[in-house]
Structures are given as structure tokens and as C-alpha cells.
C-alpha positions in Angstrom: 26.7 -67.4 51.2 23.1 -68.0 52.5 22.3 -70.5 49.8 23.4 -73.5 51.8 20.8 -73.9 54.6 19.8 -76.7 56.9 16.3 -75.9 58.2 16.6 -72.1 59.0 20.4 -72.2 59.7 22.8 -70.6 57.1 25.7 -73.1 57.3 28.6 -71.0 56.0 28.2 -68.0 58.3 27.8 -70.2 61.3 31.0 -72.1 60.4 32.8 -68.7 60.0 31.5 -67.7 63.4 32.9 -70.9 64.9 36.3 -70.1 63.3 36.1 -66.6 64.7 35.4 -68.0 68.1 38.5 -70.1 68.1 40.6 -67.1 67.1 39.0 -65.1 69.9 39.9 -67.9 72.3 43.6 -67.5 71.4 43.4 -63.7 71.9 41.7 -64.0 75.4 43.6 -67.2 76.3 40.4 -69.3 76.7 39.3 -72.8 75.9 39.1 -73.0 72.1 36.4 -75.7 72.1 34.2 -73.7 74.5 34.5 -70.6 72.4 33.8 -72.5 69.2 30.6 -74.1 70.6 29.5 -70.8 72.1 29.8 -68.9 68.9 28.1 -71.6 66.9 25.2 -71.7 69.3 24.9 -67.9 69.2 24.9 -68.0 65.4 22.2 -70.6 65.3 20.1 -68.7 67.9 20.5 -65.4 66.0 19.5 -67.0 62.7 16.4 -68.4 64.4 15.5 -65.0 65.8 16.1 -63.5 62.4 13.6 -65.8 60.8 10.9 -65.0 63.4 11.4 -61.2 63.2 
């Protein structure tokens, strides 16, 4: 799962987080694009913090 990387970003888990964000937007009746972008950005940020720590 972590074999496909671009710089420090594991691609597959970040894509899965984006899909999870769109599902959460349906549950909370929010904007799907906003939730997708938010979860992808959070996944990238957490992977960057994980490489530092």
C-alpha cells in the first residue's frame, strides 16, 4: 500500500482518505468537493509530519 509514493506522499492511502471524505460529506450533508480536498490535504500533511517524526 505504501509502495507507490510521490516524494514523501503515499498515494493510495491519500486517495482512500479522499474517498472517505466524500462519503462523510454525504453523511453530514456537506459539499463533497470541499470534504474531498480537506481529507486529501490532511492526509498529505500527516504523511509529511510522519516523515519528520
